C-alpha positions in Angstrom: 12.1 -19.0 0.7 9.4 -20.1 2.1 5.6 -18.6 1.7 4.6 -17.1 4.7 0.9 -19.9 5.4 -2.7 -18.6 6.2 -4.1 -17.7 9.3 -6.2 -20.6 10.3 -8.8 -18.0 12.7 -10.3 -14.9 12.3 -9.1 -14.3 16.2 -5.7 -15.4 14.9 -5.1 -12.8 12.4 -7.3 -10.2 13.9 -4.7 -10.6 16.6 -2.1 -10.3 14.4 -2.5 -6.7 12.8 -4.1 -5.9 16.5 -0.6 -6.8 18.7 2.5 -6.1 15.6 1.0 -4.0 13.3 -1.9 -1.4 14.6 0.3 1.8 13.1 -1.9 3.7 11.4 -5.4 1.6 12.4 -8.2 3.7 11.8 -10.7 3.0 15.8 -13.1 1.8 12.9 -10.6 -1.2 11.6 -9.2 -1.4 15.3 -12.4 -2.4 16.7 -13.6 -4.6 13.8 -10.4 -6.0 14.7 -11.3 -6.6 18.3 -15.1 -7.9 17.5 -12.8 -10.6 15.2 -11.0 -11.7 18.3 -14.7 -12.6 19.8 -17.4 -13.1 17.1 -19.5 -16.1 17.8 -19.9 -16.2 14.0 -18.7 -16.5 11.0 -17.8 -13.9 8.2 -19.8 -12.5 6.1 -18.5 -11.6 2.8 -17.8 -8.1 3.3 -16.0 -8.5 6.6 -13.4 -11.0 5.6 -13.0 -8.7 2.3 -11.5 -5.9 4.6 -10.6 -8.4 6.9 -8.4 -10.0 4.1 -7.4 -5.9 2.7 -6.5 -4.9 6.6 -4.5 -8.6 6.6 -2.0 -7.2 3.2 -2.0 -3.5 4.5 0.5 -4.7 7.6 2.6 -7.6 5.2 0.6 -10.5 6.2 -0.7 -13.8 5.4 -4.7 -13.8 3.9 -6.3 -16.1 5.9 -7.2 -20.2 4.9 -10.4 -20.5 2.9 -11.6 -22.9 6.1 -10.2 -19.9 8.2 -13.6 -19.4 11.2 
């Protein structure tokens, strides 16, 4: 079995959740993911952790270490 590859960008990860796993997202989480899609700066550690939690709940792989 092949393990899923981590997301190489924050935008790709956020879009994957919004496009295919949005059921059950809170308004706040949805707004955060939308902002991740257009952000012009790196995520803080807290934001990166929150995105990781959202990805895990959606059953998606985490961000790659170098993802921006």
